[in-house]
C-alpha positions, 0 to 999 in steps of 0.5 A, spaced: 149 491 838 154 492 834 153 494 827 155 488 822 160 488 817 159 487 809 162 480 809 158 479 814 151 481 811 154 479 804 154 471 808 147 472 811 145 474 805 147 466 801 145 463 806 138 465 807 139 465 799 140 457 799 135 456 805 130 459 800 128 465 801 126 468 794 132 473 794 137 474 789 145 478 790 144 484 787 149 485 780 156 489 779 154 495 779 147 495 780 144 501 786 145 498 793 150 493 790 156 495 794 162 499 789 169 497 790 170 502 796 165 498 800 170 493 800 176 497 800 174 501 807 171 492 810 178 490 808 181 496 813 178 493 818 179 486 817 183 481 822 190 479 820 191 473 818 194 468 823 201 468 818 200 476 819 199 475 827 205 470 828 210 474 823 208 480 827 210 476 834 216 473 832 218 481 830 217 483 836 221 478 839 227 479 835 227 487 837 227 485 846 233 479 842 237 485 839 235 490 845 239 484 851 245 483 846 252 488 847 254 490 841 261 490 842 259 481 841 260 478 834 252 475 833 250 482 832 255 485 828 251 486 822 258 484 817 258 477 821 251 476 821 246 476 816 240 476 820 241 483 823 242 486 816 236 489 815 232 490 822 232 497 824 224 496 824 224 495 831 223 501 834 
C-alpha cells in the first residue's frame, strides 16, 4: 500500500477527533507538526483542478487546429485574428 499524503493524514486525524478519540491537532511550529516546506512539497503532487484540466485540453485542441490550417488563410493570420497573436505555446 502506498504511503498516504499530508492532506490525507490531516483529514484522517480530523475524522478521528470528530469521532471522540481525544487527540488534538498540533500547534503550528510545534515538534512533529507539518512545516510550511511540507505543505509546499505536498502541493507539487496535488491533482490539477477541473478548470486546469479543461484549460489544458482546450489548449491542445487549439494547437491541433492551428497545425491543420494553412498559413495563407486569413483565419490563421495573427494580425487579422487576435486569437492567434500570443499562441506560441504550441509545440
